[in-house]
N, C-alpha and C positions, 0 to 999 in steps of 0.2 A: 538866317543862319540856323542850321540844324543843331539841336542840342546834342552834345556828345554823351554817350552812355558811359557811365562810370562803372568800372569793373570792381567788384567787391571780392577780394580774396580772403579765404578763411571761412569760418563757420558763419552761417546765416540762420536766423530763426525760421522755422518751418512756416509759420504764419505769413512771412513775407513772400513765400512762393505760391501760396494758394490763389491769389487773384490771377496770376499769370496762367496757372494750370487750369483753372476752371472757367476762364473767360469764354472760350470756344463753346464749351457745353452749356453755359448759362445763356449764350446768345441764342442757342436753339430752343432751350426749354428752361423756364424759370425754376429755381430751386424748390419752390412750393409745389409746382406741377410734378416735378420729378419725384418728390417725396410722396405725393398722393398716388402717382402711378406705381411706385414701388411697394406701398403698403395698402393698396386699394382693397385687396381681399380681407386683410385683417381689420380694416376700418369698417367696411359695410357688411362683412360676413360672406361666406361662400355662395350662398343662394343668390344674393344681389349681384356679386362679383361676376357670376356666370353669365348674366344677361345685361350687364352695364360695363361701360369703359369710360374713365375719365379722360377728357381731351385736352382742356386748357384751363388754367387758372389765371385770370387777369382782373385786377381791380376789385377783388373780392367776389367775383362771380366765377363759379366752377361750372364748366361745360361738360355735361355727361352725355355720352352717346348710348342710346337704347332703342329697342323697338317701340312702336306706337302704344300698345297696351301697357307696357311697363312704365312708360312716361307718366301715364295717368296715376298709376299706383305710387310712383315715386313722388309725384306732386303732393299727395296726401301725406307721405312720409318725410317731406322736405325739412321740416323742423327738427326731427330726430336725426336725419342725415347730416344736417349742418352742425348739430351738436356733436355728433360722433367725429366728424372731420376736424372741427375745431379742437376737440379733446386731443386728437392725434397730432395735429400740426401746431397748435397754439391758439390762444383765444383770439377771436376776431379775424382770422385769416380768411374765411368764407362767410359771406353774408347772404348771398343768393345762389340759387341753382338755375341753370339753363339746360334744357333738354333738347338734344338733336336726335332726330329719328335716323336710325341706321338698321341695316339688316345684318344680324350676326350669322356668320357661316356656321353650318352644323359641323361638329367635329367629324373628321374623316372616319369612316366605318372601317373596322378591322377586317383585314382580308380573311376570307373563310379558308380553313385548312384544306389541303387537297385530300380528296377521299382515297381511302386505301384501295389496293388492287382487288380485295375481296368484295368491297361494296360495288366497285366498277363491274366485276364479273356477275354479281347478283343482278344488277340493273340490266345488263345485257341479256342474261338468261331469262329474265322475266318478260321481255318483249321479243324474244327470238321467233316466236310463231307469227308475229305480225308482218305484213309486207313492208318493204323498205319505203321510206317517204318521210314527210313532215311530221305525221302523227307518231310514227315510231321514234324519230329523233327527239320529239318533245317528251314522250313518255320515258325514254332512256334518261334524258337530262333530269326529269322529275325523280326517277328511281335513284339516280346517283345522289341527288340532294337528300332524299328521304333516308336512304341507307347510310349515307355519310353522317347525317345528323343523329341517327340512332346510334352510331358508333361513339360519337362525341358526348352523348347524353349519359349521365351516371345512371347506373342500374338502380331501379327502384324495387327490385326483388329483395326480399328479406334474406339475410345471410344466416346460415345455421351453423353454429359452432359446435363442435363435438368434443 
């Protein structure tokens, strides 16, 4: 026989709602892991956070994804890392570290700004005496890049104020 749910009318303590609200989230990721993920950069610092990523925290073992050479360095720093993590999460949460090798994708490069019409005209005029073909096209593209970069670069000429 199925147990009937009792409806409670009126005010309820907020703490009574927490298990129902967080059950789905904690099923996917434990609270300790979620806390480590959220505070990773402040725990290990920006330099290590850029090359590492915490994956899972189970039974006192924190799994960290990093590239091969970084894993060796982190192995030497494991005592300090465990101390930092336990300071942030509470004593004894992490007892060992496990490293998993992954390849971190490089951040996407910013798109180069489009060259101005003046730099395009300068590049075209620089190669106008050449016969059309692959060489002329390659030199035109090079000229666009060089003249466009020269426009974006700040001037190194001294300014004279009068």
